[in-house]
N, C-alpha and C positions, 0 to 999 in steps of 0.2 A: 490436535487441530481438526476440526470437522470440515468436510467438503460442502461447498454450496453449488447449486445448479446455476450456471450462467444465465439461463433464460429467466430465472427468478430475480436476478439482481441487476442485470445490464439492460439498458434500452435496446430494442430490437436492432436498430441501426448499428450500434456499437458491437453487439453480439455477432452480427454478420461480418463485420470487419475482422474481429478476433478469429472467427472460424476460418477465414482465408489463410491464416498462419498456423493455427494450432487445433484444428478440428479433432475432437476426440482425445486430446492429450490433457494431462494435468499441468496447470500453470500456477506458479507461486507469484503473488503480487505483494511486494513488501509494503509495509506501512510507510507513510510519509515520515521522513527524518525530522525529528524535533530538535532544532538547534537551540543551544543554550544562549541566554542573553550575555552580552559583554560583561565580563567580571563575575559571572555566576559561579565559576569553579574556583575563583581566587579566594583564598582564606583571608578574611578581614580580621585585623587585630585592633581592638579598642583599648586605648590607654586611659 
């Protein structure tokens, strides 16, 4: 996984808010969880 510079990807206002909590630290931001549709994991049997 490569590192990205926050100032290149976040709007300035958001970057300033993030810097209040974690200035100079590495932060992992997980991807949004993709939920499966209802019944997607159920095996369908056709007769």
